[in-house]
N, C-alpha and C positions, 0 to 999 in steps of 0.2 A: 459735562455739566450734569448735575444730579438734582433731584427734587429739593434737597437740602440747600442748594445754592440759589434757589428761586428768590427768596426775600432779598438777599444781597444783590443779586443781578437786577432785580426790580428797582432797588434803591439807586443803583448806578444808572440804570435806564432813565429814571426820572431826572437825574441830575444832568445827563447828557442830552436828552431829547425832551425837554419839559413840555413842549407844545403837542407832541404826538407820541408820547411814551406808551409802550405796551403795558397792559395791566399784568398783575401777577397771574391771573387766570389765562391770559394769552400765552405767557411764557410757559406755564405749566402745560397748557394744551399742546404746544410745540414739543415739549419733552415727552408727552404721551405717545408720540409717533416715533420716538427714538428706540431702536435703531432702524425700524422698518423704512421710513422715508426721510428721517431727520438725523442730523448729526450736530450736536451742540457741545461746545467746549468753553472752558474758562481759562484765563491766564492768571497765575498767582505770583505775587511778590515772594521773595525768599521766606518771609514769615508766614506765608499761607493766605494772605489777604488777597481777595479777588480784585484785579486791576483791569480786567478786560473780559470780553465774552464774544462769542460768534456762533452763528448757526447757519446750517445749509439744509435745503430741501432737495432731494434727488429722487427722480423716478422717470422711467421711460426714456433713458438716455440723455436726459437734460437735468441740469442742476441750477438752483437759484440760491444766491447768498441772501439769506433772510435778514441778517443783522450782523453788524460788527460794532462794538462799542469799547472804547479805551478811555480809562480815567484821565482827566485833563493833565494831571501831573506826570503821567506816564507816556504822553504823546511824544513822538520823535525818538523813542527809545527802542523801537523794533517790535513792540508788542503787537501793533496792528499788522505788521508784515508777517509775524509769526502766526497770528490767528488766520490770516488770509491764506498763508501757505498750507496750514492744516486743512482748511476747507477745500482748497484746490486738490490737495492730495487725496482727500476723501472722495471728491467727485471723480477723480481718476480711478480710485479703487472700485467705485460703483459703475465704472465703464461709461461715464457721461461723455457725450460728444462735445458739449459746450456748457459753460457756466454763465448765467445771466445775473444781473443785479440792477437795482435802482439806487441812485444816489441823489441827494438834494443838489439842485443846481447851484445853490449858494455855499456848498461845502467843497471849496477848492482843494483843501488838504486831502480829503478822501478821494477826490477825483484824480489827484496826482498819484496817490498810492495805487489805485486801480490801473491807471495808465502804465505805471512802472511794471506792473504784473501782466501786461499784455492785453488789457481790456480795451475795446474800442467802443466809441459811442455809436449806438444803432438806432436811437430814437429818443423822443421826449414825451413824457406824460404830463400834460398841462395840469397845473394846480393839483398835483397828486397828493402833496403833503398838506393836511388840514389840521387845524384851522388856519394855518399861515399862508395858504394859497401859493406855495412854492412848487415849481415844476420839479419833476424827477427826470434825471438823465438816465436812460436805459443803456446799459453797457453789456458787452458780451466778450467772452474769451473762448476761442475754439481750443478744445483739448486734443481732439483727434479728428481726422477727416472721416466723413461718412463714406462708406464703401458705395460703389455704384449700385443703383437700384434698378431692377428690371433688366432689359436686354441692352447689350452694348454691341457695337460693330464686331468686336472680337468673338462674341458667342452666338451670332446669328447665322 
């Protein structure tokens, strides 16, 4: 994703998440940290039209899916899976141990996608999405096991 994509991504964001859409400034702010701690991508139709977007924050061995959005007419076509695959690949390239995300409790399709990709529910954030008062399901996928820290029986 580049700065030139922000207006189109924002339009798509507003249509997908009308109650809690990010502003253009928020999207641009996320891009400002790219590539240091952020990785944002778009999915394009054959004609070049943006049909999806996704973003990852990664630092300190942990990554967080910031957003994934797919245009309604492109759902169930593999766009969401391709975007999520790219985010997981980037998290691995950055040596993240785990990837976390929040998903609306009422978004069953997104939850199924994340479960297919090995994410497990690890918590709930009550009334996270505002102004709709919808809970967020916190999910996590481990990418690599953390090595033992400190002393173990083998090295004492």
